[in-house]
FIMI-7845 format. One record per atom (N, C-alpha, C): y, z, x. Coordinates in steps of 0.001 Angstrom, whole numbers, padded with zeros to 6 digits, always signed. Each point is the difference from the previous one (the first is absolute). Example, Ala and Ser with C-alpha at 12.3 -4.5 7.8 and 13.67 -1.06 7.14 Angstrom:
2
-005690+007800+013190;+001190+000000-000890;+001200+000000+000900;+001050-000720-000350;+001190+000060+000820;+001090+000730-000770;
// end
This chain:
454
-008400+018299+007957;+000549-001321+000318;+000596-000594-001269;+001267-000247+000019;+000686-000463-001203;+000868-001189+000297;+000512-000598-001065;+000986-001061+000141;+001206+000390-000832;+001041-000821+000075;+001177+000274-000814;-000272-000298-001457;-001095-000666-000274;-000209-000495-001350;-000609+001064-000878;+000719+000348-001060;-000462+001020-000936;-001170-000526-000804;-000924+000876-000318;-001125-000379-000849;+000394+000023-001471;+001183+000475-000305;+000448+000054-001395;+000237-001409-000511;-000615-000355-001093;+000094-001349-000528;+001181-000099-000961;+001179-000018+000556;+001211-000053-000809;+000477-001431-000094;+000142-000510-001211;+000489-001364-000179;+001508-000027+000037;+000539-001050+000609;+001452-000164+000013;+000445-000968-001080;-000882-000218-000985;+000328-000939-001068;+001279+000364-000728;+000325+001288-000027;+001149+000425-000786;+001270-000705+000428;+000161-000207+001300;+001194-000682+000504;+001255+000594-000632;+000069+001298+000013;+001139+000682-000625;+000134-000414-001458;-001156-000121-000665;+000012-000486-001379;+000783+000951-000894;+000991-000557-000673;+000640+000696-001099;-000312-000880-001194;-001142+000213-000592;-000438-000882-001069;+001042-000100-001101;-000013-001104-000653;+001069-000320-000938;+000065+000924-001200;-000844+001021-000010;+000041+000944-001117;+001298+000768-000065;+000772+000014+001080;+001207+000815+000016;+001154-000602-000760;+000121-001312-000009;+001138-000625-000663;-000325-001436-000332;+000768-000551-000939;-000179-001400-000342;+000561-000843+001130;-000819-000873+000556;+000469-000785+001138;+000360-001417-000401;-000207-000342-001268;+000440-001307-000506;+000788+000232-001279;+001027-000760-000166;+000863+000199-001160;-000551-000730-001204;-000161+000734-001093;-000443-000625-001238;+001210-000577-000727;-000072-001276-000321;+001114-000639-000707;+000087+000538-001417;+001245-000031-000560;+000170+000384-001399;-000924-000850-000855;-000033-001260+000333;-001018-000882-000554;-000215-001102+001022;-001235-000315+000342;-000259-000908+001112;+000581-001390-000162;+000489-000361-001191;+000611-001321-000135;+001217-000124+000900;+000619+001141+000278;+001188+000001+000850;-000323+000337+001451;-001280+000125+000351;-000388+000468+001331;+000338-001006+001078;+000182+000531+001201;+000328-000873+001129;-001162-000879+000397;-001180+000219-000586;-001152-000827+000323;+000146-001411-000504;+001157-000364-000552;+000212-001330-000552;+000242-001043+001085;-000194+000378+001263;+000223-000961+001070;-001313-000589+000478;-000008-001280+000225;-001140-000623+000649;+000225+000056+001493;-000953-000510+000765;+000121+000037+001443;+001220-000770+000476;+000413-001017-000746;+001178-000778+000408;+001300+000629-000481;-000101+001243-000591;+001157+000761-000442;+000717-000610-001212;-000522-001078-000570;+000632-000574-001184;-000347+000856-001215;+000971+000266-000896;-000289+000832-001168;-000986-000692-000933;-000777+000761-000695;-000935-000551-000967;-000062+000956-001182;-000537-000471-001070;-000116+000830-001201;-001312+000757+000044;+000095+001329-000117;-001197+000822+000002;-000830-000274-001254;-001303+000191+000133;-000927-000313-001088;-000718+001265-000450;+000228+000378-001252;-000641+001168-000578;-000539-000361-001377;-001196+000435-000270;-000597-000267-001310;+000425+001072-000993;-000141-000324-001293;+000302+000990-001034;-000921+001210+000134;-001247-000251+000336;-000965+001102+000153;+000464+000953+001099;+000492-000575+001087;+000495+000833+001104;+001193+000840-000453;+000973-000651-000669;+001194+000716-000445;-000377+001154-000923;-000935-000258-000876;-000405+001013-000971;-000610+001220+000696;-000759-000248+001080;-000630+001115+000711;+000968+000674+000975;+000889-000792+000566;+000861+000506+001062;+001144+000879-000508;+000699-000467-001033;+001247+000651-000422;-000192+001469-000363;-001018+000383-000783;-000152+001434-000318;-000254+000854+001247;-000749-000547+000931;-000300+000762+001217;+001235+000131+000879;+000798-001048+000023;+001241+000053+000765;+000932+001064-000584;+000080+000065-001335;+000834+001001-000655;-000506+001412+000304;-001333+000151+000010;-000578+001317+000295;+000360+000442+001415;+000025-000951+000916;+000328+000331+001383;+001458+000426+000145;+000871-000528-000858;+001418+000338+000078;+000278+001433-000478;-000910+000535-000794;+000160+001353-000537;-000656+000986+000967;+000799+000780+000691;-000526+000901+001012;-000892+001087-000580;+000084+000221-001300;-000827+001043-000606;-001388-000498-000380;-000234-001297+000109;-001297-000560-000389;-001092+000458+000956;-001137+000380-000560;-001164+000382+000808;-000757-001282+000370;+000384-000618+001097;-000595-001271+000393;-001479+000154+000335;-000384+001181+000533;-001398+000219+000366;-000932-000163-001192;+000512+000308-001193;-000842-000125-001194;-000083-001440-000498;+000769-000907+000627;+000068-001387-000461;-000608-000976+001006;-000727+000501+000985;-000506-000893+001045;-000889-001100-000570;-000740+000309-001061;-000853-001015-000612;+000817-001161-000552;+001156+000284-000561;+000855-001060-000548;+000571-000874+001118;+000341+000619+001121;+000512-000790+001119;-001105-000872+000603;-001196+000528+000055;-001114-000809+000494;-000275-001161-000949;+000165+000232-001308;-000197-001069-000978;+001015-001116+000203;+001213+000353+000441;+001024-001012+000258;-000482-000995+001062;-000721+000501+000981;-000493-000875+001059;-000896-001102-000536;-000653+000277-001105;-000928-000974-000570;+000674-001191-000658;+001303+000068-000256;+000679-001116-000677;+000886-000788+000965;+000002+000368+001276;+000855-000677+000972;-000602-001340+000389;+000761-001074-000227;-000502-001340+000291;+000891-000743+001005;+001261-000153-000317;+000897-000781+000855;+000412+000808+001228;+000479-000650+001057;+000497+000737+001167;+001073+001022-000363;+000892-000365-000934;+001056+000925-000395;-000568+001234-000690;-000991-000216-000840;-000620+001132-000674;-000710+000920+000993;-000685-000597+000975;-000713+000810+000991;+000970+000812+000854;+001141-000615+000336;+000976+000733+000804;+000676+001088-000822;+000563-000366-001176;+000712+000970-000825;-000919+001069-000537;-001173-000398-000492;-000942+000980-000524;-000539+000898+001102;-000238-000604+001169;-000494+000803+001122;+001007+001036+000438;+001289-000366-000014;+001048+000960+000332;-000041+001192-000948;-000105-000293-001267;+000002+001073-000993;-001222+000902+000172;-001155-000610+000205;-001231+000775+000159;+000058+000840+001274;+000497-000591+001078;+000097+000741+001244;+000882+001245-000177;+001172-000188-000562;+000915+001129-000166;-000530+001028-000987;-000763-000467-000972;-000656+000951-000902;-001011+000843+000778;-000676-000635+000946;-000935+000733+000848;+000692+001058+000825;+001229-000293+000436;+000782+000997+000734;+000318+001183-000910;+000466-000300-001204;+000339+001064-000949;-001234+000829-000362;-001144-000669-000145;-001225+000685-000428;-000783+000587+001174;+000520-000191+001205;-000689+000460+001201;-001412-000579+000072;-000099-001293-000345;-001292-000688-000005;+000004-001101+001059;-000668+000252+001099;-000084-001008+001042;-000792-001221-000469;-000967+000229-000857;-000786-001116-000518;+000888-000951-000798;+000874+000540-000832;+000906-000837-000787;+001014-000688+000920;+000460+000702+000990;+000916-000632+000960;-000660-001188+000682;-001246+000178+000407;-000701-001075+000695;-000154-001223-000894;-000336+000243-001256;-000160-001125-000914;+001319-000725-000220;+001078+000770-000107;+001302-000618-000155;+000394-000814+001227;-000268+000546+001178;+000335-000709+001232;-000825-001275+000135;-001269+000063-000343;-000833-001197+000057;+000553-001088-000918;+000440+000406-001184;+000554-000972-000945;+001243-000662+000573;+000892+000804+000570;+001225-000574+000571;-000320-000996+001110;-000902+000372+000886;-000320-000883+001111;-000768-001230-000459;-000809+000153-001034;-000726-001149-000540;+000926-001012-000661;+001209+000438-000334;+000933-000914-000671;+000408-001161+000898;+000011+000236+001311;+000397-001043+000926;+001493-000213+000086;+000797+000832-000684;+001455-000197+000020;+000749+001261+000447;-000703+000901+000687;+000689+001147+000592;+000968-000535+001052;+001252+000443+000013;+000962-000473+001007;-000562+000140+001413;+000214-000994+000807;-000583-000034+001341;+000340+001242+000809;+001217+000516-000166;+000412+001157+000787;-000719+001279-000408;-000703-000027-001147;-000713+001181-000469;-001519-000107+000186;-000480-001160+000400;-001450-000196+000077;-000665+000995+000944;+000566+000197+001178;-000603+000923+000947;-000046+001413-000544;+001111+000438-000588;+000082+001358-000544;-000983+000205-001142;-000041-000958-000921;-000903+000144-001141;-001455+000024+000447;-000352-000856+000943;-001387-000024+000472;-000352+001272+000757;+000966+000541+000705;-000283+001259+000697;-000241+001127-001000;+000796+000035-001068;-000233+001006-001039;-001376-000211-000628;-000359-001270-000239;-001327-000285-000534;-001099+000489+000925;+000200-000196+001291;-000971+000486+000992;-000144+001521-000095;+001126+000709-000076;-000050+001454-000082;-000772+000463-001239;+000285-000637-001102;-000658+000388-001250;-001489-000309+000030;-000369-001135+000594;-001412-000362+000097;-000746+000967+000911;+000658+000439+001076;-000623+000986+000887;-000221+001310-000749;+001002+000421-000779;-000136+001242-000762;-001172-000075-000977;-000275-001202-000450;-001126-000206-000929;-001305-000243+000753;+000090-000076+001323;-001139-000275+000871;-000583-001396-000221;+000846-000914-000460;-000415-001397-000114;+000476-000703+001277;-000803+000117+001054;+000429-000450+001317;+000043-001521+000113;-000848-000683-000744;+000042-001463+000023;+001318-000496-000568;+000404+000554-001145;+001288-000367-000593;+001146+000421+000922;-000130+001174+000615;+001045+000481+000912;+000228-000994+001132;-001089-000582+000535;+000147-000977+001085;+000754-001231-000462;-000259-000418-001233;+000689-001177-000535;+001501+000238-000047;+000390+001130-000559;+001421+000338-000064;+000606+000125+001401;-000713+000694+000880;+000542+000268+001327;+000159-001285+000802;-000944-000905-000122;+000103-001281+000713;+001241-000758-000459;+000271+000048-001286;+001187-000677-000522;+001277+000681+000489;-000032+001337+000099;+001168+000719+000515;+000255-000364+001459;-001072-000116+000754;+000125-000401+001404;+000547-001409+000105;-000528-000906-000829;+000466-001395+000018;+001483-000095-000370;+000455+000935-000843;+001406+000002-000417;+000899+000751+000988;-000599+000439+001133;+000756+000719+001042;+000657+001277-000523;-000710+000702-000873;+000541+001234-000556;+000100+001080+001070;+001100+000738-000027;+000156+001158+000870;+001117+000865-000563;+000044+001251+000447;+001083+000911-000366;+000436+000727+001270;+000895+000952-000141;+000432+000759+001162;-001137+000825+000591;-000970+000339-000830;-001099+000856+000468;-001341-000711+000056;-000084-001221-000497;-001258-000747-000030;+000227-001342+000687;-000722-000225+001091;+000138-001242+000748;-001130-000951-000335;+000128-001234+000467;-001084-000968-000159;-001257+000495+000713;+000174+000660+001135;-001157+000541+000713;-000720+001044-000849;+000765+000813-000725;-000606+000991-000900;-000866-000680-001052;+000490-001127-000506;-000753-000709-001030;-001296-000564+000557;+000054-000497+001229;-001210-000540+000622;-001043+001101+000176;+000441+001158+000468;-000925+001123+000152;-000542+000421-001363;+000866-000001-001016;-000437+000378-001346;-001079-000940-000517;+000101-001286+000338;-001028-000956-000421;-001343+000367+000617;+000014+000305+001284;-001248+000415+000645;-000548+001261-000649;+000905+000898-000396;-000424+001256-000621;-000731-000220-001317;+000334-001062-000709;-000718-000258-001258;-001472-000273+000274;-000281-000657+001120;-001401-000234+000378;-000652+001293+000482;+000728+000777+000799;-000565+001252+000490;-000327+000934-001163;+000910+000069-000981;-000226+000879-001147;-001212-000429-000811;-000301-001296+000048;-001162-000516-000725;-001284+000106+000823;+000112+000514+001218;-001173+000137+000860;-000368-001259+000741;+000833-001025-000090;-000271-001261+000700;+000777+000018+001318;-000532+000752+000955;+000734+000236+001243;+000125-001256+000853;-001053-000804+000035;+000055-001226+000797;+001085-000940-000511;+000104-000129-001327;+001020-000883-000573;+001401+000525+000311;+000174+001323-000059;+001307+000572+000308;+000387-000215+001447;-000953+000180+000898;+000275-000207+001419;+000260-001481+000273;-000762-000868-000657;+000231-001441+000149;+001413-000361-000451;+000457+000626-001083;+001351-000291-000493;+001044+000413+001038;-000174+001184+000581;+000940+000438+001031;-000015-000962+001183;-001193-000432+000397;-000098-000934+001120;+000729-001303-000294;-000177-000512-001219;+000674-001253-000358;+001516+000197-000031;+000424+001140-000536;+001437+000268-000060;+000583+000111+001407;-000749+000621+000909;+000453+000099+001393;+000118-001386+000615;-001020-000837-000218;+000027-001359+000555;+001192-000792-000537;+000269+000155-001295;+001103-000739-000604;+001343+000432+000580;+000166+001312+000161;+001266+000487+000547;+000184-000463+001445;-001061+000047+000765;+000116-000441+001387;+000278-001496+000083;-000631-000756-000901;+000241-001444-000011;+001456-000318-000318;+000639+000881-000755;+001410-000175-000347;+000929+000627+001034;-000598+000567+001055;+000810+000623+001029;+000580+001337-000408;-000611+000655-000978;+000502+001281-000510;-000794+001153+000603;+000631+001147+000181;-000722+001164+000529;-000944+000579-001042;-001041+000658+000469;-000959+000665-000884;+000161+001497+000180;+000264+000703-001081;+000198+001440+000079;-001299+000694+000405;+000134+001035+000812;-001187+000695+000481;-000784+000639-001148;+000690+000331-001074;-000688+000623-001139;-001087-000897-000561;+000166-001333+000098;-001048-000902-000476;-001287+000223+000785;+000143+000020+001314;-001178+000189+000843;-000625+001367-000238;+000855+001022-000057;-000521+001352-000183;-000779+000125-001301;+000520-000624-001060;-000695+000111-001277;-001344-000729+000046;-000005-001200+000580;-001254-000737+000107;-001023+000739+000838;+000442+000563+001134;-000907+000745+000865;-000512+001249-000712;+000893+000705-000683;-000397+001227-000690;-001071-000259-001045;+000212-001021-000821;-000976-000305-001052;-001327-000448+000601;+000067-000853+001002;-001235-000476+000631;-000751+001162+000650;+000750+000907+000626;-000626+001149+000655;-000613+000958-001015;+000766+000344-001036;-000495+000959-000988;-001244-000508-000710;-000110-001312-000130;-001146-000582-000701;-001009-000623+000952;+000171+000291+001292;-000932-000443+001036;-000282-001490-000094;+001073-000759-000221;-000121-001460-000101;-000010-000588+001403;-001189-000389+000442;-000139-000607+001317;-000575-001414-000177;+000528-001010+000705;+000939+000073+001134;+001477-000048-000403;+000313+000031-001308;+001395-000159-000423;+000946+000996+000692;-000474+001225+000190;+000881+001000+000593;+000408-000388+001414;-000910-000614+000758;+000325-000374+001379;+000883-001241+000043;-000193-000889-000960;+000888-001166-000088;+001425+000441-000325;+000132+000972-000914;+001321+000495-000349;+000610+000786+001156;-000820+000757+000708;+000487+000720+001171;+000550-000965+001040;-000695-001123+000177;+000453-000984+000985;+001373-000539-000370;+000211-000291-001275;+001306-000492-000446;+001079+001065+000198;-000337+001228-000363;+000946+001109+000115;+000410+000231+001449;-000986+000065+000885;+000281+000278+001402;+000707-001153+000689;-000211-001212-000507;+000693-001144+000584;+001506+000116-000203;+000410+000532-001141;+001432+000122-000299;+000576+001370+000337;-000844+001031-000045;+000480+001368+000235;-000951+000725+000966;+000014-000393+001270;-000989+000507+000966;+000398+001283+000710;+000419+001010-000731;+000372+001254+000640;-001253+000778+000393;+000100+000865+001010;-001152+000834+000364;-000533+000814-001182;+000906+000475-000856;-000451+000774-001168;-000833-000863-000935;+000425-001228-000233;-000775-000877-000867;-001341-000341+000633;+000005-000179+001304;-001264-000254+000695;-000927+001215-000118;+000573+001167+000094;-000816+001204-000137;-000645+000052-001378;+000760-000353-001029;-000564-000040-001350;-001117-001033-000096;+000203-001161+000624;-001009-001056-000050;-001297+000458+000663;+000125+000628+001154;-001185+000493+000707;-000709+001068-000828;+000779+000903-000598;-000611+001063-000805;-000678-000543-001244;+000571-001045-000580;-000648-000627-001158;-001367-000543+000393;-000060-000689+001141;-001289-000528+000462;-000987+001140+000248;+000470+001097+000559;-000879+001149+000256;-000485+000624-001302;+000902+000127-000967;-000363+000648-001262;-000987-000817-000818;+000068-001315+000121;-000839-000864-000831;-001342-000344+000639;-000217+000433+001232;-001210-000404+000709;-000601+001167+000770;-001285-000150+000305;-000705+000958+000846;-000322-000717+001308;+000916+000086+000958;-000173-000710+001252;-000831+000819+000985;-000788-000710+000810;-000710+000618+001104;+000974+000185+001168;-000440+000767+001018;+000897+000323+001112;+000562-001244+000684;-000839-001004+000255;+000478-001194+000698;+001044-000738-000833;-000168+000020-001312;+000958-000651-000884;+001298+000812-000066;-000146+001324-000114;+001179+000859-000029;+000808-000136+001288;-000704-000177+001114;+000694-000135+001272;+000954-001186-000022;-000454-001130-000522;+000859-001186-000034;+001122+000143-001019;-000218+000787-001039;+001078+000277-000939;+001063+000894+000652;-000450+001012+000745;+000957+000862+000699;+000737-000762+001099;-000690-000937+000634;+000676-000813+001007;+001158-000784-000620;-000231-000512-001195;+001074-000696-000698;+001134+000965-000341;-000367+001165-000508;+001007+000997-000356;+000845+000362+001220;-000636+000123+001136;+000720+000295+001241;+000919-001160+000377;-000476-001225-000144;+000774-001174+000398;+001279-000140-000807;-000052+000383-001282;+001176-000181-000861;+000852+001260-000093;-000339+001009+000802;+000808+001217+000014;-000179+000864-001220;-001189-000038-000611;-000213+000723-001253;-000797+001286+000170;-000317+000400+001228;-000654+001287+000211;+001073+001090-000040;-000090+000868-000978;+001061+001009-000124;-000507+001379-000391;-001267+000139-000307;-000539+001292-000410;-001018+000479+001020;-000005+001300+000248;-000920+000565+000985;-001448-000331-000336;-000318+000015-001281;-001380-000280-000406;-000417-001411+000382;+000953-000949-000007;-000328-001370+000388;-000475-000054+001447;+000612+000788+000865;-000403+000018+001408;-001390+000617+000155;-000290+001003-000804;-001339+000598+000034;-001049-001045-000373;+000251-000715-001105;-000943-001021-000442;-000133-001107+001044;+001126-000410+000545;+000020-001087+000984;-000858+000376+001206;+000257+001170+000570;-000714+000427+001201;-001483+000179-000283;-000313+000481-001189;-001413+000158-000359;-000692-001349-000048;+000677-001009-000568;-000594-001337-000079;-000086-000663+001370;+000979+000281+000870;+000028-000657+001312;-000968+000651+000985;-000038+001337+000020;-000868+000765+000896;+000488-000092+001450;+000522+001088+000550;+000530-000025+001371;-001039-000332+001065;-001269+000164-000329;-001037-000337+000978;-000222-001510+000088;+000282-000710-001094;-000180-001453-000002;+001300-000742+000251;+001092+000533-000517;+001293-000674+000092;+001044+000954+000586;-000179+000394+001249;+000889+001030+000568;+001462-000413+000077;+000281-001252+000401;+001394-000420+000117;+000695+000005-001361;-000684-000533-000992;+000592-000060-001340;+000264+001391-000547;-000975+000890+000138;+000162+001358-000504;+001147+000708+000717;+000043-000138+001322;+001078+000648+000761;+001371-000486-000463;+000142-001325-000108;+001304-000559-000343;+000412+000351-001433;-000952-000013-000908;+000317+000314-001402;+000472+001442-000125;-000705+000911+000651;+000395+001409-000085;+001368+000214+000628;+000235-000617+001162;+001301+000156+000651;+001128-000602-000834;-000271-001118-000653;+001006-000597-000889;+000299+000943-001161;-001040+000627-000537;+000192+000942-001097;+000826+001199+000413;-000221+000470+001218;+000797+001123+000503;+001446-000411+000188;+000205-001175+000580;+001362-000473+000244;+000774-000170-001303;-000715-000397-001056;+000647-000210-001295;+000147+001293-000791;-000590+001077+000485;+000095+001274-000705;-001025+000175-001095;-000982-000893-000044;-001024+000089-001056;-001184+000870+000437;-000175+000184+001298;-001134+000739+000545;+000537+001111+000899;-000582+001163-000091;+000408+001117+000858;-001200+000497+000803;+000280+000770+001020;-001069+000562+000839;-000806+001060-000747;+000451+000373-001197;-000741+000970-000801;-001227-000627-000659;-000068-001314+000011;-001158-000698-000578;-001108+000001+001041;-000916+000936-000103;-001035+000180+001011;-000951-001180+000083;-000276-000626-001118;-000889-001169-000002;+000591-001114+000859;+001289-000286-000204;+000639-001072+000757;+000210+000399+001459;+000263+001266+000255;+000164+000450+001387;-001299-000181+000783;-001110+000337-000610;-001294-000170+000662;-000305-001475+000214;+000310-000823-001024;-000229-001436+000131;+000873-000588+001105;+001225+000480+000127;+000907-000496+001034;-000542+000325+001389;-000506+001195+000179;-000559+000374+001298;-001199-000874+000346;-000858-000244-000988;-001167-000859+000233;+000428-001402+000378;+000966-000521-000736;+000461-001368+000261;+000612-000119+001390;+000854+000937+000357;+000681-000080+001288;-000985+000076+001170;-001095+000688-000193;-000990+000123+001078;-000809-001284+000192;+000079-000912-000965;-000825-001209+000047;+000787-001277+000250;+001305+000010-000164;+000787-001228+000063;-000108-000691+001346;+000117+000742+001075;+000002-000620+001331;-001296-000761+000270;-001131+000623-000289;-001274-000671+000235;-000171-001196-000934;+000445+000143-001222;-000091-001095-000970;+000760-001228+000517;+001173+000235+000546;+000814-001098+000521;-000644-000606+001261;-000561+000837+000825;-000609-000478+001242;-001227-000877-000253;-000631+000194-001161;-001212-000753-000318;+000282-001403-000550;+001253-000326-000232;+000324-001280-000630;-000496-001223+000778;+000226-000125+001297;-000461-001201+000716;-001510-000210-000106;-000755+001078+000149;-001449-000130-000088;-000428-000395-001408;+000661+000568-000979;-000341-000335-001392;+000277-001466-000279;+001109-000505+000483;+000320-001410-000203;-001033-000895+000663;-000401+000367+001211;-000992-000797+000725;-001331-000006-000736;-000431+001179-000445;-001278+000078-000709;+000031-000800-001299;+001098+000076-000732;+000102-000691-001288;+000121-001505+000174;+000458-000436+001166;+000160-001439+000256;-001290-000650+000455;-000977+000787+000383;-001265-000547+000490;-000727-000728-001117;-000701-001048+000357;-000741-000789-000996;-001045+000846-000706;-000508+001002+000706;-001069+000832-000559;+000523+001242-000725;+001312+000092-000182;+000578+001206-000614;-000545+000225-001400;-000230+001263-000306;-000491+000348-001332;+001164+000051-000996;-000345-000007-001290;+001018+000092-001041;+000795+001295+000149;-000675+001112+000266;+000694+001278+000113;+001026-000018+001126;-000348-000637+001104;+000920-000054+001139;+001220-000853-000331;-000244-001128-000640;+001105-000895-000359;+000940+000675-000995;-000568+000668-000992;+000829+000681-000996;+000784+001148+000643;-000648+000736+000898;+000693+001097+000678;+001179-000528+000816;-000194-001132+000668;+001092-000586+000779;+001138-000444-000913;-000356-000650-001119;+001025-000472-000931;+000837+001155-000518;-000666+001061-000419;+000711+001148-000572;+000839+000717+001051;-000511+000074+001211;+000740+000686+001058;+001258-000775+000382;-000123-001319+000154;+001183-000781+000362;+001003-000048-001154;-000480+000078-001219;+000916+000133-001126;+000799+001284+000146;-000687+001078+000377;+000656+001297+000100;+001051+000034+001104;-000194-000773+001049;+000950-000006+001103;+001064-001082-000133;+000010-000680-001140;+001019-001005-000223;-000232-001288+000748;-001166-000207+000555;-000345-001258+000668;-000642-000912-001053;+000843-000505-000881;-000473-000665-001207;-000711-001316+000281;+000397-000692+001058;-000672-001264+000305;-001465+000243+000341;-000274+001041+000770;-001390+000323+000330;-000739+000524-001232;+000683+000784-000794;-000626+000509-001221;-000409-001153-000902;+000881-000985-000189;-000316-001160-000841;-001211-000736+000557;-000029-000206+001314;-001119-000724+000614;-001330+000688-000287;-000042+001307+000172;-001263+000702-000195;-000369+000165-001470;+000984+000173-000876;-000326+000056-001423;-000544-001345-000476;+000595-001073+000451;-000486-001321-000402;-001423-000229+000510;-000272+000467+001206;-001365-000135+000509;-000969+000847-000821;+000389+001227-000310;-000875+000887-000770;-000337-000593-001357;+000967-000702-000588;-000242-000603-001315;-001027-001122+000060;-000235-000544+001192;-001002-001055+000156;-001387+000555+000295;-000071+001297+000181;-001269+000641+000346;-000630+000635-001240;-001315-000044-000112;-000659+000584-001174;+000047+001531+000022;+000032+000576-001195;-000128+001451-000116;+001287+000782-000064;+001144-000666+000140;+001272+000719-000003;+000475+000365-001399;+000864+001002-000071;+000627+000379-001267;+001151-000972-000232;-000283-001078-000707;+000914-001133-000089;+001383+000393-000521;+000044+000781-001065;+001296+000338-000597;+000846+000862+000934;-000646+000902+000726;+000738+000805+000957;+000520-000862+001149;-000837-000911+000474;+000412-000876+001101;+001146-000915-000423;-000110-000568-001197;+001083-000849-000498;+001293+000783-000137;-000127+001197-000534;+001185+000821-000235;+000723+000295+001309;-000747+000422+000988;+000630+000368+001269;+000440-001231+000798;-000678-001116-000207;+000491-001245+000585;+001372-000322-000590;+000139+000174-001299;+001288-000250-000647;+001091+000911+000555;-000344+001269+000262;+000979+000925+000568;+000425-000465+001389;-000963-000455+000788;+000321-000490+001342;+000875-001250-000070;-000276-000873-000952;+000820-001202-000160;+001435+000365-000392;+000141+001013-000823;+001349+000478-000327;+000694+000485+001269;-000743+000713+000848;+000565+000475+001247;+000475-001135+000896;-000658-001142-000075;+000389-001171+000783;+001139-000780-000657;+000339+000351-001236;+001024-000750-000718;-000549-001221-000704;-001319-000117-000064;-000643-001122-000683;-000199+000384-001467;+001093+000001-000751;-000052+000515-001371;-000775-000919-000941;+000136-001303+000178;-000770-000925-000837;-001493+000183+000245;-000371+000123+001273;-001408+000214+000321;-000505+001318-000545;+000849+001033+000064;-000390+001311-000516;-000231-000046-001502;+000890-000683-000722;-000182-000106-001455;-001291-000726-000340;-000278-001060+000739;-001234-000758-000246;-001213+000881+000277;+000038+000746+001084;-001122+000875+000343;-000173+001109-001024;+001080+000679-000305;-000075+001137-000920;-000391-000426-001405;+000322-001233-000386;-000374-000486-001336;-001508-000157-000146;-000719-000011+001115;-001465-000148-000042;-000714+001340-000141;+000742+001085+000119;-000608+001330-000106;-000452+000237-001439;-001172+000560-000156;-000519+000308-001337;-000491+001440-000036;-000411+000439-001178;-000539+001343-000129;+001065+001078-000027;-000363+001222+000385;+000917+001142-000111;+001278-000133+000826;-000010-000864+001001;+001174-000148+000853;+001100-000878-000611;-000281-000648-001101;+000975-000942-000565;+001373+000640-000228;+000094+001188-000633;+001332+000586-000214;+000779+000198+001307;-000699+000461+001047;+000685+000234+001274;+000419-001322+000621;-000894-000992-000091;+000320-001317+000557;+001212-000610-000700;+000098+000185-001310;+001144-000538-000739;+001306+000633+000479;-000037+001298+000260;+001206+000667+000487;+000369-000472+001406;-000998-000226+000834;+000283-000549+001331;+000586-001409-000113;-000467-000779-000960;+000568-001333-000214;+001462+000102-000421;+000300+000979-000812;+001390+000210-000403;+000861+000337+001210;-000536+000821+000880;+000717+000340+001225;+000207-001239+000870;-001019-000842+000086;+000129-001241+000770;+001101-000879-000574;+000065-000070-001329;+001048-000792-000653;+001385+000519+000388;+000145+001308+000024;+001301+000573+000324;+000380-000272+001450;-000960+000149+000903;+000283-000275+001398;+000296-001480+000233;-000564-000836-000850;+000224-001443+000149;+001389-000409-000470;+000694+000917-000671;+001368-000312-000404;+000220-000087-001488;-001037+000261-000825;+000213+000042-001443;+001080+001022-000313;-000073+001154+000671;+001105+000958+000065;+000019+000502+001421;+001077+000613+000422;+000105+000413+001394;+000047+001504+000191;+000137+000755-001065;+000275+001436+000150;-001088+000712+000776;-001299-000230-000405;-001086+000700+000678;-000114-000470+001434;+000147-001311+000232;-000108-000512+001355;+001071+000591+000894;+001214+000109-000525;+001090+000575+000774;-000285+001468+000297;-000487+000722-001004;-000325+001409+000210;-001011+000147+001121;-001036-000842-000012;-001046+000090+000999;+000537-000312+001388;+000909-000967+000062;+000517-000421+001296;+000950+001003+000610;+000562+000874-000820;+001010+000928+000508;-000515+001416+000162;-001313+000175-000163;-000589+001319+000210;-000914-000037+001214;-000463+001168+000419;-000841+000068+001194;-001321-000719-000205;-000537+000063-001230;-001288-000639-000263;+000182-001490-000196;-000878-000844+000558;+000083-001440-000226;-000373-000332-001424;+000198-001260-000401;-000283-000413-001372;-001431+000310-000381;-000949-000284+000918;-001382+000441-000173;-000240+001033+001082;-000114+001286-000343;-000043+001054+001006;-001172-000140+000949;+000164+000531+001198;-001117+000056+000933;-001059+000929-000553;-001268-000446+000109;-001094+000797-000538;-001100+000064+001041;-000529+001178+000208;-001029+000155+001001;-001285-000641-000432;-000830-000364+000936;-001197-000782-000263;-000947+000636-000961;-000635-000886-000801;-000970+000473-000983;-001380-000487+000395;
// end
């Protein structure tokens, strides 16, 4: 049983990183007194301010940089010393430029980072370059594994609306989350993605599916619960394809050890959203349902699998189960009136009431199922979480999505992951998205499939 999500922990922090070691990305002035940094925010010219100490340290290093034969790598200490005399904004910008480019020549990312920090600390980097410079700073900080500093740079790049032909704003948002994931703070990274999703939706902007996939993958790989189900709900709300639903169901299966009754309700959801596609799923489903207890459900599931090409007559287990189910369906259906009468009696036992509720759920008589589940919940000794869960399924069948969400939100214990997925399905049927609801309405199976009595 697998999902699309690879267990390989590959970070996408690189973002097609071509670290600045390849070339000088800022122009070093012949002497910073003439640099374009002489503009204030109001664009009025001003006189740059340089101390004698700065000039004395800067000029020899600038001359060394002009000589292509100079071994800059052997002079990194002198360039670092220059950083210690930078005081004015002009000195920080001009000196930082020189140090950064020296780092490029010396193939020293550490020196590049220090130079970039100096330039940005100057406060007079041209506005059109702020995003680019901060993005380079982010790349260098990541290479140094200083993730806190990397976030600072990246946030500024995002605020400056930095992008290129190959790097979008969405890429930057994902990269921010990756800084938390790389640091092992998975909850913070997922929270960041959630906030970014909320912000984009509030602005009426689309959310790329890669955001959801990355959040789900990290939460799944690190078994972050309930975060993984919250992220799945967001993902499925916007991208509710049967394949994505199949991944969601498999994630819940992989992260939990469900009992047969719990697995049955998970498979029922998988069937409802059209996500049953593997022969093994039908084997598991039929085993959990049992043709002796749920003959109608088993018969219909197997026949649906055959019609879809997922099940063949060569599967002896399913063929035997189909024969058993078909031999019992008629009598099971004939017993419905008596079962309803017995369960409606004032003296009815809990077992009788629960059997009636489950049977009417299976036959799509959701109003009767709701009535008996609600009664069972008032009786002592019942499996409360199972009753709540199946009451919620019946309410979905009636189209009472608000009631279903309220009911399913009360489920606790091992059923919580399955209940959360059913709530997501209820949201989709209610109109949060329409794709799954439309799929259900246009196929032979109803939105909540008929299930034989339990």
